[in-house]
N, C-alpha and C positions, 0 to 999 in steps of 0.2 A: 731736694735742693740740696745739696753739701756745704756744710758749714765747716770752716778751718778750726771751730773750737772742738768740732766732733772727732776729727782725725785722731788717730792713736799714734803711740811712738813705736808701737811693734810691728815690725815688717810683716805683711799677709803672707808672704812666699815660705816665711818660717813656719807660721801657724798652720799652715795645709800641709807643708812636709813636714811637720811635727805629728798632726794627726795620721798621716799614711805611715810613718816610722813605726807609731804605737802599735797600730792595727799589723801591719806586718811583722814587726818586732815578736808580738805577743805570739802569732800562727808561727812563725820559725822558730823560735823557742822550744815549742811543742814539736814541731815537725823535727828539730835536730835532736831533741831530748829523747823521742820515739825511737830514731835511728841509731841512736848511742847504746839504748837500751835493747834494741833489737839485735845488734851486733853481738853486746854482751850475753844476752840469753842463748843466741846459735852458738857461740864460741863456747860457753861455759856447759853446756848441756850435749856437745858432739861428744859421741863415743871415742875412747882412744884408738880406737881399731879403724874408725872412720865408717864401718857398717851401722848403716842404720838399724833398728829394730822394725819391727812389723807393725803395722797401723793399729793401734788399740782405740776403740772408739766404744766407749762406754753406753751403756743405752741410756742412763739417766742425765749425761753431759749432752747427749744427744738431744734429746727433750728439752732440755735447760738452754739450750744454744739455739735450738730450731733448727736443726738441719739432719739431713739424711746419713745414712752409713756411706753411701758414696760422695758426699760432698766432705765427710769427715776424712776419709782416704784420700782425697784429692788434695785435700788441704795439707796433710802430711805429706805426700809426695812432692807438691809444689814446696815445701819448706825443705824436702831433702837434695830437690833440683836445686835449689837456689844453695844450701850448704854445700853442694859437692860442687857448683860451679866457680865458687869462690876460692880463688887462689890463697894460700896459708897466709900471707902478708896482709890481704884486704880487709878481715875484720878489724884487726887492730888500728890499722890507717881509719878506716872508718870512723870507728869508735873516736879516735883522737880529734879528727877532724869534725866530726859531729858535736863534740864535746866543746870546743874549741868555738865552733857555728851556735851553740847554744847559749854560752857566755856572752858573744858578742850580739847576738839578737837580743838578749836581756838586755845588755847596756844601750842597746838603741832603743829601745823602751824608755829607759832614762832619759836619753838624750831627744827623743821625740817628745817628752814631757817638757823639757826645757827649752825646746823650740817653739812650742805651743806657747809658753811663757816668756819666750825670747830673753835668753839671758847670753851675754858676750861670749862665754866660751862655748856655748853650744854648737854652733855654725863649725867650727874650727875640729870640734870632737866628732860632730857627725860626718865630716870627711874621713876622719881616720877611721873611724867604726864601721861606715859604708864601703869604704876601700878593703878594709880587712875582711868583711864578709865576701864581698867580690873575689878576692885574695883565696879565701877558702872555698870559695864555688869553685874557682879553677883547679885547684888542688885534688878537688874531689872529682871532678871532669881528667884531670890528668890520671887519676888511680882508676877511676870507673874504664876508661878509656884501653888502660892496659890489662883488663879482664877480658872475659869471652862474652859471646853475643847475650846470654840471659843476663846478666848483670846490666850490661849496659842497653838491653830494654826495660830494664826496671828501672835504673837510675838517671840516665842522660837526660831525659824530657824533663824531669824535675829541677835537675843542677842547673841545666842551661836559662830555665825560666827565673829561677833564684838570680842567676847571674845578671841577667838583664834587668830584672827589678834592681838590683844593687847597683848596678852602672845608671840607671835612671836617677836613684837617690842621691849617688856622688854628682852627676851632672846637675840636676836641681839644687843642690845645696852649693856646688861652684856658681851655677848661673845666680842664686839669690845672693850670694857673696859680692859677686860682681856687680850687681844691680845696686847693691846697698851701699859698696866702695865708691860707685860713681855717682851716687847721691847726694 
């Protein structure tokens, strides 16, 4: 049985959306930070002449990682293939977009907390940040589409998934704000 005195003034949509924003924001901060670091490592460790050295798989590292020589050689060839497939402009663009995405994702964690505790500014800020994340996704999509099949295979699925999630967050926030304004 419901009692009018038990109702809270906090909108339920904001609390639910806030929890989702926190969870996705923490994960996306890690994903984007990892991507920025990966592009930085690959870019800064490429030989100037573009010719990659032969695979070096020391026995002690193989034991430490629990992999075989064949797996080590495959991993090195995979990194070579990805590095060679990337146009010259791609690592810097991807690093920049991943850095912006990581910052926006971290801000979305803060906004998620503000939505859970519903502060008046949180829903407006959520629309802006979630839209910003969707824009970063679109820019990453545009960058990846202009590369070759190797990078498209690696990146497109994840980018499209994040874009859909960010659109859902924007729509959820706008719907919640509309419901709140109608009440």
